[in-house]
MARBA-671822 format. One record per residue (C-alpha): x, y, z. Coordinates in nm, 4 decimals, padded with zeros to 6 digits. Layout:
// residues N
<<X, Y, Z>>
...
// end
This chain:
// residues 494
<<-01.1608, 01.5837, 01.6923>>
<<-01.5099, 01.7029, 01.6121>>
<<-01.7855, 01.4844, 01.4777>>
<<-01.8506, 01.5279, 01.1061>>
<<-02.2227, 01.5200, 01.1636>>
<<-02.2488, 01.7014, 01.4954>>
<<-02.1230, 01.6808, 01.8559>>
<<-02.0978, 01.3445, 02.0279>>
<<-02.1235, 01.2897, 02.4025>>
<<-01.7895, 01.1900, 02.5412>>
<<-01.6017, 01.1543, 02.8630>>
<<-01.2402, 01.1768, 02.9648>>
<<-01.0580, 00.8577, 02.8785>>
<<-00.9763, 00.6143, 03.1546>>
<<-00.6227, 00.4803, 03.1063>>
<<-00.6304, 00.1127, 03.0323>>
<<-01.0062, 00.0919, 02.9980>>
<<-01.2923, 00.1900, 02.7701>>
<<-01.4329, 00.5363, 02.7601>>
<<-01.7823, 00.5725, 02.9040>>
<<-02.0586, 00.8305, 02.8811>>
<<-02.2630, 00.8978, 03.1948>>
<<-02.1918, 00.5525, 03.3227>>
<<-02.3185, 00.3947, 02.9989>>
<<-02.1448, 00.1545, 02.7646>>
<<-01.8368, 00.2473, 02.5676>>
<<-01.8933, 00.4506, 02.2519>>
<<-01.8804, 00.2789, 01.9168>>
<<-01.6727, 00.3544, 01.6130>>
<<-01.8339, 00.6299, 01.4068>>
<<-01.9376, 00.4330, 01.0993>>
<<-02.0003, 00.7518, 00.9005>>
<<-01.6222, 00.7761, 00.8614>>
<<-01.5983, 00.4392, 00.6858>>
<<-01.7102, 00.5422, 00.3304>>
<<-01.4487, 00.8184, 00.2825>>
<<-01.1850, 00.5978, 00.4485>>
<<-01.2552, 00.3161, 00.2047>>
<<-01.2857, 00.5298, -00.1086>>
<<-00.9644, 00.7167, -00.0285>>
<<-00.7663, 00.4044, 00.0501>>
<<-00.8669, 00.2222, -00.2719>>
<<-00.7644, 00.4972, -00.5150>>
<<-00.4096, 00.3653, -00.5199>>
<<-00.4952, -00.0080, -00.5547>>
<<-00.7261, 00.0502, -00.8496>>
<<-00.4631, 00.2551, -01.0318>>
<<-00.2036, -00.0094, -00.9494>>
<<-00.4029, -00.2995, -01.0927>>
<<-00.5928, -00.1406, -01.3801>>
<<-00.2709, -00.0443, -01.5597>>
<<-00.1535, -00.4056, -01.5649>>
<<-00.3785, -00.4860, -01.8625>>
<<-00.3149, -00.1467, -02.0253>>
<<00.0651, -00.1737, -02.0565>>
<<00.0607, -00.3715, -02.3816>>
<<-00.1999, -00.1505, -02.5586>>
<<-00.0147, 00.1635, -02.4470>>
<<00.3111, 00.0166, -02.5767>>
<<00.1485, -00.0543, -02.9132>>
<<-00.0016, 00.2962, -02.9288>>
<<00.3306, 00.4716, -02.8657>>
<<00.5670, 00.2116, -03.0127>>
<<00.7270, 00.1459, -02.6744>>
<<00.8688, -00.1899, -02.5530>>
<<00.8037, -00.3326, -02.2019>>
<<01.1296, -00.1813, -02.0764>>
<<00.9831, 00.1671, -02.1437>>
<<00.6204, 00.1093, -02.0430>>
<<00.7568, -00.0211, -01.7110>>
<<00.7993, 00.3473, -01.6222>>
<<00.4202, 00.3756, -01.6048>>
<<00.4349, 00.1376, -01.3108>>
<<00.7488, 00.2839, -01.1563>>
<<00.6347, 00.6456, -01.1876>>
<<00.3275, 00.5838, -00.9743>>
<<00.5250, 00.4047, -00.7072>>
<<00.8151, 00.6471, -00.7115>>
<<00.5732, 00.9296, -00.6317>>
<<00.3760, 00.7252, -00.3801>>
<<00.6797, 00.5837, -00.2016>>
<<00.8044, 00.9379, -00.1557>>
<<00.4696, 01.0960, -00.0793>>
<<00.3144, 00.8460, 00.1643>>
<<00.5334, 00.9165, 00.4697>>
<<00.5450, 01.2893, 00.3894>>
<<00.1670, 01.3174, 00.3626>>
<<00.1333, 01.0842, 00.6608>>
<<00.3432, 01.3205, 00.8711>>
<<00.1356, 01.6158, 00.7521>>
<<-00.1762, 01.4246, 00.8571>>
<<-00.0236, 01.3684, 01.2021>>
<<00.0283, 01.7439, 01.2332>>
<<-00.2708, 01.8985, 01.0548>>
<<-00.5319, 01.6218, 01.0671>>
<<-00.6624, 01.4010, 00.7853>>
<<-00.9349, 01.6225, 00.6363>>
<<-00.7423, 01.8914, 00.4498>>
<<-00.4711, 01.6535, 00.3235>>
<<-00.7360, 01.4079, 00.2049>>
<<-00.9226, 01.6761, 00.0085>>
<<-00.6084, 01.8240, -00.1444>>
<<-00.4620, 01.4896, -00.2501>>
<<-00.7785, 01.3461, -00.3984>>
<<-00.8264, 01.6598, -00.6081>>
<<-00.4918, 01.5776, -00.7707>>
<<-00.6337, 01.2384, -00.8718>>
<<-00.8987, 01.4081, -01.0851>>
<<-00.6400, 01.6369, -01.2467>>
<<-00.4168, 01.3377, -01.3218>>
<<-00.7127, 01.1546, -01.4751>>
<<-00.7676, 01.4448, -01.7159>>
<<-00.3963, 01.4655, -01.8049>>
<<-00.3747, 01.0921, -01.8751>>
<<-00.6922, 01.0865, -02.0817>>
<<-00.5559, 01.3433, -02.3261>>
<<-00.1822, 01.2558, -02.3068>>
<<-00.0197, 01.3002, -02.6531>>
<<00.2846, 01.0817, -02.5800>>
<<00.4360, 00.8386, -02.3321>>
<<00.6236, 01.1122, -02.1449>>
<<00.3056, 01.3023, -02.0593>>
<<00.1399, 00.9756, -01.9620>>
<<00.4244, 00.9006, -01.7214>>
<<00.3832, 01.2506, -01.5760>>
<<00.0135, 01.1793, -01.5193>>
<<00.1055, 00.8631, -01.3329>>
<<00.3434, 01.0644, -01.1116>>
<<00.0585, 01.3015, -01.0295>>
<<-00.1651, 01.0034, -00.9576>>
<<00.0973, 00.8729, -00.7177>>
<<00.1004, 01.1954, -00.5181>>
<<-00.2770, 01.2222, -00.5369>>
<<-00.3377, 00.8795, -00.3875>>
<<-00.0959, 00.9348, -00.0972>>
<<-00.3431, 01.0558, 00.1634>>
<<-00.6046, 00.7801, 00.1596>>
<<-00.4316, 00.5070, 00.3584>>
<<-00.2502, 00.7247, 00.6194>>
<<-00.5730, 00.9214, 00.6714>>
<<-00.7669, 00.5996, 00.7307>>
<<-00.5118, 00.4700, 00.9822>>
<<-00.5024, 00.8076, 01.1598>>
<<-00.8819, 00.8094, 01.1867>>
<<-00.8742, 00.4539, 01.3207>>
<<-00.6306, 00.5514, 01.5934>>
<<-00.8238, 00.8649, 01.6935>>
<<-01.1495, 00.6679, 01.7066>>
<<-00.9789, 00.3974, 01.9144>>
<<-00.8713, 00.6627, 02.1644>>
<<-01.2219, 00.8143, 02.1699>>
<<-01.4068, 00.4841, 02.2141>>
<<-01.1494, 00.2969, 02.4237>>
<<-01.1408, 00.0049, 02.1756>>
<<-00.7724, -00.0426, 02.0931>>
<<-00.8302, -00.3280, 01.8502>>
<<-01.0742, -00.2290, 01.5718>>
<<-01.0193, -00.5585, 01.3896>>
<<-01.3488, -00.5313, 01.2042>>
<<-01.2661, -00.1956, 01.0473>>
<<-00.9097, -00.3006, 00.9644>>
<<-01.0448, -00.6131, 00.7959>>
<<-01.2989, -00.4015, 00.6059>>
<<-01.0184, -00.1805, 00.4714>>
<<-00.8158, -00.4839, 00.3644>>
<<-01.1143, -00.6440, 00.1907>>
<<-01.2054, -00.3162, 00.0212>>
<<-00.8556, -00.2861, -00.1245>>
<<-00.8654, -00.6422, -00.2516>>
<<-01.2164, -00.6010, -00.3900>>
<<-01.0954, -00.3059, -00.5933>>
<<-00.7997, -00.5173, -00.7025>>
<<-01.0509, -00.7748, -00.8273>>
<<-01.2293, -00.5080, -01.0265>>
<<-00.9093, -00.3440, -01.1545>>
<<-00.7804, -00.5868, -01.4204>>
<<-01.1289, -00.6946, -01.5313>>
<<-01.2602, -00.3377, -01.5412>>
<<-00.9440, -00.2295, -01.7206>>
<<-00.9963, -00.4929, -01.9882>>
<<-01.3601, -00.3879, -02.0271>>
<<-01.2743, -00.0179, -02.0503>>
<<-01.0003, -00.0853, -02.3054>>
<<-01.2443, -00.2880, -02.5132>>
<<-01.5020, -00.0061, -02.5070>>
<<-01.2973, 00.3140, -02.5108>>
<<-00.9311, 00.2195, -02.5453>>
<<-00.6567, 00.2491, -02.2844>>
<<-00.7320, 00.6194, -02.2268>>
<<-01.0546, 00.5169, -02.0536>>
<<-00.8470, 00.3642, -01.7714>>
<<-00.7213, 00.7148, -01.6917>>
<<-01.0597, 00.8827, -01.7382>>
<<-01.2002, 00.6567, -01.4662>>
<<-01.0113, 00.8648, -01.2080>>
<<-01.2273, 01.1717, -01.2755>>
<<-01.5543, 01.0350, -01.1270>>
<<-01.3645, 00.8455, -00.8564>>
<<-01.1959, 01.1663, -00.7405>>
<<-01.5308, 01.3483, -00.7422>>
<<-01.6882, 01.0839, -00.5166>>
<<-01.3897, 01.0895, -00.2788>>
<<-01.3966, 01.4695, -00.2553>>
<<-01.7709, 01.4739, -00.1854>>
<<-01.7495, 01.2090, 00.0877>>
<<-01.4444, 01.3711, 00.2427>>
<<-01.6038, 01.7154, 00.2512>>
<<-01.9258, 01.5844, 00.4050>>
<<-01.7993, 01.3293, 00.6552>>
<<-01.4382, 01.3835, 00.7572>>
<<-01.4095, 01.5731, 01.0883>>
<<-01.2817, 01.9271, 01.0940>>
<<-00.9843, 01.9987, 01.3243>>
<<-01.0722, 02.1560, 01.6584>>
<<-00.9009, 02.4359, 01.8471>>
<<-00.7863, 02.7833, 01.7416>>
<<-00.6740, 02.7449, 01.3818>>
<<-00.3988, 03.0112, 01.3677>>
<<-00.2127, 02.8917, 01.6770>>
<<-00.2620, 02.5260, 01.5835>>
<<-00.1316, 02.5901, 01.2342>>
<<00.1778, 02.7731, 01.3631>>
<<00.2594, 02.4949, 01.6079>>
<<00.2211, 02.2305, 01.3385>>
<<00.4319, 02.4292, 01.0916>>
<<00.7080, 02.4547, 01.3503>>
<<00.7094, 02.0752, 01.3746>>
<<00.7360, 02.0300, 00.9985>>
<<01.0868, 01.9041, 00.9250>>
<<01.1258, 02.0373, 00.5696>>
<<01.5032, 01.9714, 00.5438>>
<<01.4472, 01.6138, 00.6591>>
<<01.1725, 01.5648, 00.4025>>
<<01.3943, 01.7056, 00.1258>>
<<01.6839, 01.4751, 00.2151>>
<<01.4475, 01.1786, 00.2357>>
<<01.3159, 01.2670, -00.1099>>
<<01.6678, 01.2961, -00.2533>>
<<01.7633, 00.9571, -00.1096>>
<<01.4563, 00.7833, -00.2427>>
<<01.4557, 00.9430, -00.5878>>
<<01.8248, 00.8670, -00.6481>>
<<01.7805, 00.5073, -00.5314>>
<<01.4730, 00.4398, -00.7419>>
<<01.6180, 00.6044, -01.0526>>
<<01.9187, 00.3745, -01.0236>>
<<01.6978, 00.0703, -00.9740>>
<<01.5132, 00.1595, -01.2923>>
<<01.8369, 00.1872, -01.4893>>
<<02.1181, -00.0086, -01.3166>>
<<02.3895, 00.0710, -01.5688>>
<<02.7557, 00.1786, -01.5330>>
<<02.6633, 00.5150, -01.6840>>
<<02.4419, 00.5873, -01.3803>>
<<02.7214, 00.5212, -01.1287>>
<<02.6633, 00.8599, -00.9663>>
<<02.3124, 00.7676, -00.8472>>
<<02.4271, 00.5216, -00.5759>>
<<02.6768, 00.7858, -00.4599>>
<<02.3992, 01.0448, -00.4332>>
<<02.1830, 00.7898, -00.2520>>
<<02.4467, 00.7146, 00.0118>>
<<02.5359, 01.0806, 00.0617>>
<<02.1734, 01.1903, 00.0937>>
<<02.0949, 00.9000, 00.3275>>
<<02.3889, 00.9908, 00.5528>>
<<02.2831, 01.3558, 00.5631>>
<<01.9236, 01.2516, 00.6329>>
<<02.0329, 01.0289, 00.9212>>
<<02.2413, 01.3044, 01.0814>>
<<01.9598, 01.5552, 01.0413>>
<<01.6945, 01.3284, 01.1933>>
<<01.9135, 01.2304, 01.4893>>
<<01.9966, 01.5895, 01.5753>>
<<01.6729, 01.7804, 01.5173>>
<<01.4196, 01.8179, 01.7962>>
<<01.1105, 01.7220, 01.5930>>
<<01.2271, 01.4925, 01.3099>>
<<01.0261, 01.3928, 01.0040>>
<<01.1021, 01.0262, 01.0774>>
<<01.2137, 00.9750, 01.4354>>
<<01.5061, 00.7381, 01.3765>>
<<01.5804, 00.7241, 01.7490>>
<<01.2372, 00.5777, 01.8217>>
<<01.2360, 00.3682, 01.5049>>
<<01.5767, 00.2241, 01.5886>>
<<01.4396, 00.0997, 01.9188>>
<<01.1273, -00.0473, 01.7577>>
<<01.2736, -00.3648, 01.6083>>
<<00.9323, -00.5314, 01.5471>>
<<00.8211, -00.2360, 01.3317>>
<<01.1461, -00.2397, 01.1333>>
<<01.1024, -00.6129, 01.0735>>
<<00.7481, -00.5489, 00.9505>>
<<00.8755, -00.2922, 00.7013>>
<<01.1350, -00.5415, 00.5730>>
<<00.8691, -00.8108, 00.5342>>
<<00.6457, -00.5682, 00.3478>>
<<00.9250, -00.4948, 00.1001>>
<<01.0020, -00.8565, 00.0073>>
<<00.6398, -00.9778, 00.0205>>
<<00.5246, -00.7121, -00.2219>>
<<00.8252, -00.7578, -00.4461>>
<<00.6836, -01.1030, -00.5163>>
<<00.3235, -00.9828, -00.5330>>
<<00.3858, -00.7016, -00.7822>>
<<00.6222, -00.9083, -00.9942>>
<<00.3368, -01.1542, -01.0382>>
<<00.0751, -00.8852, -01.1020>>
<<00.2678, -00.7143, -01.3811>>
<<00.4916, -00.9926, -01.5106>>
<<00.2250, -01.2631, -01.5257>>
<<-00.0295, -01.0285, -01.6872>>
<<00.2108, -00.9088, -01.9588>>
<<00.3134, -01.2677, -02.0328>>
<<-00.0536, -01.3767, -02.0485>>
<<-00.1107, -01.1186, -02.3234>>
<<00.2133, -01.1453, -02.5232>>
<<00.3489, -01.4900, -02.4375>>
<<00.0186, -01.6762, -02.4098>>
<<-00.1800, -01.4655, -02.6576>>
<<-00.4745, -01.3608, -02.4408>>
<<-00.6605, -01.0347, -02.4947>>
<<-00.6451, -00.7626, -02.2251>>
<<-00.9956, -00.8538, -02.1041>>
<<-00.9054, -01.2247, -02.0901>>
<<-00.5822, -01.1482, -01.9042>>
<<-00.7839, -00.9456, -01.6535>>
<<-01.0288, -01.2308, -01.6016>>
<<-00.7434, -01.4747, -01.5398>>
<<-00.6467, -01.2592, -01.2400>>
<<-00.9930, -01.2906, -01.0829>>
<<-00.9209, -01.6078, -00.8771>>
<<-00.6255, -01.4355, -00.7108>>
<<-00.8313, -01.1489, -00.5748>>
<<-01.1486, -01.3459, -00.5050>>
<<-00.9557, -01.5967, -00.2950>>
<<-00.7734, -01.3066, -00.1275>>
<<-01.1026, -01.1455, -00.0292>>
<<-01.2362, -01.4734, 00.1086>>
<<-00.9190, -01.5396, 00.3084>>
<<-00.9242, -01.1870, 00.4544>>
<<-01.2900, -01.2192, 00.5521>>
<<-01.2355, -01.5586, 00.7182>>
<<-00.9194, -01.4661, 00.9090>>
<<-00.9658, -01.0921, 00.9638>>
<<-01.0746, -01.1127, 01.3271>>
<<-00.8141, -01.3703, 01.4251>>
<<-00.5355, -01.2098, 01.6260>>
<<-00.2565, -01.4411, 01.5088>>
<<-00.0100, -01.2506, 01.2907>>
<<00.2704, -01.5093, 01.2865>>
<<00.0495, -01.7859, 01.1472>>
<<-00.0839, -01.5629, 00.8696>>
<<00.2657, -01.4594, 00.7640>>
<<00.4040, -01.8151, 00.7619>>
<<00.1163, -01.9465, 00.5513>>
<<00.1356, -01.6396, 00.3265>>
<<00.5090, -01.6822, 00.2657>>
<<00.4670, -02.0533, 00.1963>>
<<00.1823, -01.9821, -00.0452>>
<<00.4017, -01.7422, -00.2417>>
<<00.6736, -02.0061, -00.2777>>
<<00.4271, -02.2670, -00.4035>>
<<00.2744, -02.0245, -00.6547>>
<<00.6172, -01.9167, -00.7852>>
<<00.7123, -02.2817, -00.8366>>
<<00.3920, -02.3353, -01.0373>>
<<00.4873, -02.0476, -01.2706>>
<<00.7850, -02.2552, -01.3834>>
<<00.5355, -02.5051, -01.5300>>
<<00.3751, -02.2460, -01.7587>>
<<00.4424, -02.2248, -02.1312>>
<<00.3037, -02.0656, -02.4460>>
<<00.0627, -02.3581, -02.4926>>
<<-00.0451, -02.3940, -02.1272>>
<<-00.4203, -02.4463, -02.0834>>
<<-00.6153, -02.1595, -01.9341>>
<<-00.7146, -02.3733, -01.6365>>
<<-00.3478, -02.3945, -01.5319>>
<<-00.3191, -02.0150, -01.5408>>
<<-00.6287, -01.9972, -01.3220>>
<<-00.4756, -02.2443, -01.0743>>
<<-00.1611, -02.0315, -01.0433>>
<<-00.3727, -01.7195, -00.9798>>
<<-00.5862, -01.9087, -00.7279>>
<<-00.2823, -02.0216, -00.5262>>
<<-00.1460, -01.6666, -00.5269>>
<<-00.4765, -01.5548, -00.3737>>
<<-00.3926, -01.7177, -00.0386>>
<<-00.0879, -01.4980, 00.0385>>
<<-00.2702, -01.2027, -00.1178>>
<<-00.5349, -01.2261, 00.1537>>
<<-00.3067, -01.3085, 00.4454>>
<<-00.0007, -01.0869, 00.3942>>
<<-00.1835, -00.7589, 00.3437>>
<<-00.3958, -00.8099, 00.6537>>
<<-00.1063, -00.9257, 00.8736>>
<<00.1212, -00.6357, 00.7753>>
<<-00.1554, -00.3796, 00.8242>>
<<-00.2385, -00.5141, 01.1703>>
<<00.1302, -00.5280, 01.2616>>
<<00.1833, -00.1579, 01.1936>>
<<-00.1347, -00.0630, 01.3770>>
<<-00.0134, -00.2452, 01.6879>>
<<00.3575, -00.1601, 01.6677>>
<<00.3648, 00.2074, 01.5685>>
<<00.3825, 00.5074, 01.8006>>
<<00.0252, 00.6370, 01.8330>>
<<00.1268, 00.9988, 01.7746>>
<<00.2927, 00.9027, 01.4467>>
<<00.0361, 00.6582, 01.3125>>
<<-00.0072, 00.8462, 00.9846>>
<<00.3635, 00.8640, 00.9021>>
<<00.4237, 00.5062, 01.0231>>
<<00.1442, 00.3751, 00.7999>>
<<00.2820, 00.5839, 00.5136>>
<<00.6297, 00.4417, 00.5710>>
<<00.4922, 00.0876, 00.5395>>
<<00.3546, 00.1867, 00.2006>>
<<00.6958, 00.3314, 00.1110>>
<<00.8594, -00.0056, 00.1721>>
<<00.5790, -00.1798, -00.0174>>
<<00.6329, 00.0518, -00.3131>>
<<01.0066, -00.0029, -00.2965>>
<<00.9154, -00.3675, -00.3427>>
<<00.6988, -00.2750, -00.6407>>
<<00.9889, -00.0791, -00.7904>>
<<01.2228, -00.3757, -00.7499>>
<<00.9538, -00.5949, -00.9082>>
<<00.9199, -00.3510, -01.1976>>
<<01.2956, -00.3519, -01.2572>>
<<01.3047, -00.7323, -01.2390>>
<<01.0132, -00.7592, -01.4824>>
<<01.1677, -00.5195, -01.7331>>
<<01.5022, -00.7011, -01.7080>>
<<01.3460, -01.0458, -01.7475>>
<<01.1332, -00.9555, -02.0502>>
<<01.3422, -00.6975, -02.2361>>
<<01.1704, -00.6353, -02.5697>>
<<00.9092, -00.9110, -02.5433>>
<<00.7208, -01.0780, -02.2586>>
<<00.7950, -01.4390, -02.3552>>
<<00.7943, -01.7632, -02.1555>>
<<01.1707, -01.7680, -02.1012>>
<<01.1492, -01.4231, -01.9434>>
<<00.8593, -01.5343, -01.7238>>
<<01.0657, -01.8261, -01.5929>>
<<01.3605, -01.5940, -01.5174>>
<<01.1199, -01.3726, -01.3261>>
<<00.9809, -01.6742, -01.1369>>
<<01.3276, -01.7690, -01.0087>>
<<01.3775, -01.4119, -00.8873>>
<<01.0387, -01.4249, -00.7124>>
<<01.1325, -01.7545, -00.5462>>
<<01.4446, -01.5938, -00.4003>>
<<01.2461, -01.3008, -00.2611>>
<<00.9859, -01.5419, -00.1234>>
<<01.2528, -01.7359, 00.0650>>
<<01.3708, -01.4119, 00.2270>>
<<01.0139, -01.3324, 00.3294>>
<<00.9763, -01.6715, 00.4953>>
<<01.3098, -01.6421, 00.6769>>
<<01.2311, -01.2906, 00.8022>>
<<00.9105, -01.4315, 00.9491>>
<<01.0421, -01.7534, 01.1012>>
<<01.3393, -01.5880, 01.2735>>
<<01.1481, -01.2898, 01.4144>>
<<01.1333, -01.3529, 01.7901>>
<<00.8955, -01.0632, 01.8360>>
<<00.6284, -01.2439, 01.6355>>
<<00.6742, -01.5571, 01.8463>>
<<00.6378, -01.3590, 02.1694>>
<<00.3253, -01.1949, 02.0309>>
<<00.1767, -01.5336, 01.9435>>
<<00.2517, -01.6622, 02.2956>>
<<00.0900, -01.3537, 02.4504>>
<<-00.2204, -01.3977, 02.2374>>
<<-00.2493, -01.7636, 02.3415>>
<<-00.2058, -01.6702, 02.7095>>
<<-00.4822, -01.4146, 02.6821>>
<<-00.7252, -01.6624, 02.5269>>
<<-00.6599, -01.9121, 02.8058>>
<<-00.6678, -01.6591, 03.0901>>
<<-00.9687, -01.5289, 03.2850>>
<<-01.2178, -01.3099, 03.1044>>
<<-01.1466, -01.0181, 03.3381>>
<<-00.7776, -01.0028, 03.2453>>
<<-00.6933, -00.6700, 03.0782>>
<<-00.6192, -00.7050, 02.7099>>
<<-00.2546, -00.6615, 02.6174>>
<<-00.1121, -00.5176, 02.3020>>
<<00.0074, -00.7616, 02.0394>>
<<00.3497, -00.5982, 02.0309>>
// end
């Protein structure tokens, strides 16, 4: 991989040790890559959180109940859940630069479409485009991290991983509050217009700083194209779309969708097991139990997280009577505490401890929601958001570090994208649960129904963590390393 700002001195890597240049110290991570990595990876979080305070105004503008505006949430995650592993695989094959530039350009186009949308259908289409446009940021960042780790010999870039986690949560802090401010100044359309300057900044940084692929382009492109499993991608898309469409409308009249899901999933499995270069290598994935467990934890953890983000915010506006800007401000403790927790614990290697505390924090926060009512004081709402901030900071960081350590290096982009797919499946389940709990109005009774659902998902998250032997072995290895001699080679967490 070439340097975005010019050639760097390098030496052949020494297996098991740091790379050196002319007998000097190991090279450092190229910090010029950090700005485009951060900007690209936060495009999705800001569009996820900013819409939370816009759902009610959009519903009023188009005469749509919560059960219909829920599609604004689901559309983004349907596209992103499908696109993340696909774009991640393309990044593995073609490098991060071109996919980053192409995807972020779609963000600007989606911003324009949403700003001038004449009806809810067009607005949902803009959110779909936003979902595809924000697909490249996170897999590109993880791919760059892995390539820099191989170049420098530092296999544990905890500082950069923590920076990415904090950046995402910082944007999440800004999202609801900024959304409320924009709605107050320019209406809900301003929340879509924001994507135009954001996309311009991302494109500029990507063009200037992301490394260009090396080697003869024609031959490299032909080899990569030969490894592109288009039938596998199509079957994966069919499976996911059918499943998510059913989750959004689980009704007897949509009985055919589960049938399509099962059939497409079976065909996808056969295809991936038999092809030489699969889109998702199920043979390797099947043997990587820790990574599969991480994906499952990501699904249930973010089911709870997104149910709170959208359900609590809608209830704060309709059930509690707060304005969009006030509802956004109520969310501030959640993200501020999350940022602080990530900063304090980011360099700690323990993953098990973070997940246990994060799961427990979710259960406590869900129980507190059951105490809320239409006349609850604002300070109680702030307490609930504050408690939710603890798992917000711990879970995101622990899951991100887990995938970095567990995934096959050659498939880091697609593995990171697949984590996001499971996270967005969780968001889809949360969206369905929120729409079902509220129906036509986000009242207190619906919030309590949603809280019981969140408690159930939180229990599953805790059980998946406590009974994962791989996490316990990793914790024991980390303890052994801290107590051993300084010269002992560092082992992988998983």
